[in-house]
C-alpha positions in Angstrom: -0.9 17.7 -4.1 0.4 14.2 -3.4 -0.4 12.6 0.0 0.9 9.2 1.1 -1.3 7.5 3.7 -0.6 4.4 5.8 -2.0 2.6 8.9 -1.5 -0.4 11.0 -4.1 -3.1 11.4 -6.0 -1.1 14.0 -6.9 1.8 11.7 -7.5 0.2 8.3 -11.2 1.2 8.4 -10.3 4.7 9.3 -7.7 4.9 6.6 -10.3 3.8 4.0 -12.7 6.5 5.2 -9.9 9.2 5.0 -9.1 8.0 1.5 -12.8 8.3 0.4 -12.9 11.9 1.7 -9.6 12.8 -0.1 -10.8 11.4 -3.4 -13.5 14.1 -3.4 -10.7 16.6 -4.2 -9.5 16.5 -7.8 -6.2 18.1 -7.0 -5.2 15.5 -4.4 -3.5 12.2 -5.4 -3.4 9.6 -2.7 -0.9 6.8 -2.4 -1.7 4.0 0.1 1.3 2.1 1.5 -0.7 -0.3 3.6 -1.6 -2.2 5.6 -4.6 -3.5 3.8 -6.1 -6.0 6.2 -6.6 -6.6 9.9 -3.6 -9.0 10.3 -1.2 -7.6 12.9 1.7 -5.4 11.6 4.2 -3.2 13.3 3.2 0.5 13.1 6.8 1.8 12.9 7.2 0.0 9.5 4.1 1.8 8.2 5.3 5.1 9.5 8.7 4.6 7.9 7.0 4.0 4.4 4.9 7.1 4.7 7.8 9.2 5.9 10.1 8.0 3.2 7.7 9.3 0.6 7.5 12.7 2.3 11.2 13.1 2.9 12.1 12.0 -0.7 9.6 14.5 -2.2 7.4 11.8 -3.7 4.6 13.1 -1.4 3.9 16.6 -0.2 2.3 15.4 3.0 1.8 12.1 4.9 -1.1 10.7 7.0 -0.3 8.0 9.5 -2.9 6.1 11.5 -3.0 3.5 14.2 -5.5 2.6 17.0 -4.8 5.7 19.1 -2.5 7.7 16.8 0.0 8.0 19.6 2.5 5.2 18.7 2.6 5.9 15.0 3.0 9.6 15.5 6.0 9.0 17.8 7.5 6.6 15.2 7.0 9.1 12.4 8.6 11.9 14.4 11.8 9.8 14.8 12.4 10.2 11.0 14.6 13.1 10.2 12.7 15.8 8.3 9.3 14.8 9.6 7.1 17.0 11.7 4.1 14.8 12.5 1.2 16.2 14.6 -1.3 14.0 16.4 -4.5 16.0 16.0 -8.0 15.1 17.1 -9.8 18.1 15.8 -9.7 20.4 12.7 -8.5 23.5 14.6 -5.4 21.6 15.9 -4.7 20.3 12.4 -5.0 23.8 10.9 -2.9 25.4 13.5 -0.1 22.8 13.4 0.2 23.2 9.7 0.0 27.0 9.9 2.4 27.5 12.9 4.5 24.4 13.1 4.9 23.5 9.4 3.7 20.0 10.0 4.2 17.7 7.0 2.5 14.7 8.4 -0.8 14.2 10.3 -1.9 11.5 12.6 
């Protein structure tokens, strides 16, 4: 499984933690499209990069992160073919994948 992950400057630390967890699974390949520091960036640009990988088939799923998750999930959902769910617990994440066919998680 291929997952593309990206965050704005407000969620770089969280992105790094998510990547560490995903590395524990041998069948998951993670591509990080940035950002890589705390210098301010526009979250829609990051969402666009992640979503491009998902819609092109390069990635099976996307993970987008920002300070609250709200802005970047809205930006991701503007991309045709993306169904991004803003989840704050594992049950929501499981159900949105199972019942809403989400292909991106925030």
